[in-house]
N, C-alpha and C positions, 0 to 999 in steps of 0.2 A: 703807633702800632701799624704793622704792615698787613695788607690783605693777603690771605692765603691764595686766592685766585691769581694775583699778580705774580707770586713766586712760581706757581704752576705754569703760567703762560711763558714766563722767562725761561724756565727750565725746558719747556717744550720747544722753544725757539733754539735753544742750544742743541737739543737732540736733533732737530731738523737740519741744523748747520753741520752737525757731525755726520749725519746720513748723506748729505749732499757731497761731501768730499770722501773719496775712497781712501782707505788706509794704504800707505806706501811702505813696502818692505825694503830695507837696505839691500844693496847689491851683494849677492853671495850668501845672504842669510839662509835661504832655503837650501842651498847646496851644502852649507855647513851642518844644518840640522839633519839632512838626509844622510850625510856621511857619518855623523855621530850615531844616528839610529842604526846604521849598518854595522858599526863596530860593537854595539851593545847587543846584537842578536846572538842567541846561543848557537854553539857549534852544532852542526848536524849530527844526529845520533850515529854512533858507530855500529857496525854490523860484523857478524861472524866472530873470528878469533880476536879482533881488536876489542870488541865489546867484552868478551870473557876476560881478556888480559887486563883491561882497565877496571873491570869489576873486582878483580882479585887484588888490586892495588899496584899494578904496574910491576916494574922490576923488583922492588923490595918485597912486595907481597908474594910474587912468584918464587923468589929466592928462599923465603921462609917456608913456603909450602913444599918446595922440593927438598929442603933440608929436613923438615919434619917427616916427610914421607920416607926418605932414605934411612933416617935413624929408626923410625918405627919398623921398617922392614928388616933392618939389621938386628934390632933387639928381638924381633919375632922369630927370626931364623936361627940366630946364634945368641941366645940369652946369656947373661953373666952367670958365673957359677953360683949355685945356691938357689937359683930360680928354676922352676920346672920348664922344660922345653915344650912350649905350647904347639909350635909347628910340628915337632916330632910326634907329639901325642895325637894331633889331628890327622896327620898323614899315616899314622900307624907304625911309624919307625921306632918309636920309643914309648914304652909304657912307664908312667911315673906312679909310684905308689906313695901313699902318705908316710910309710915307714922309711922310704928313701930320703925324705926331706927332713933336714935338721930343723926342728921346731925353734930352737934358740936363735938361729940366724934370721928367721922370718918374723919373729915376734919381738923385735926391739931388744935382742940379746937376753931375753927371758926376764926383763925388768917388769913386764906387765903380768907375769904369772906369779901368784902368791904361793909360797911354799908352806906346807902345813907342818 
């Protein structure tokens, strides 16, 4: 059976020997670590229009937004037949009465209305 104090003293001798010799880094290791760290850094935040453009999804997002805006404007100004002209009503150009609207075209061809 070994004495615990002997193991501690041997271990302490190994620690003193390790403290006496300074660790040596291989040549170029620090340069490689720093270059890897620079590549992993996040890009600087964008400002102004670039930030708005990237927040909307870049070119695909802007294309969809412009298309939806144009279609909404077109449907608002010149709606298909059978729908009331909301822009004309708001601007006072056209007055739409409920009697002018064909109920059958707006309510699923009259399928939802029960006949008595």
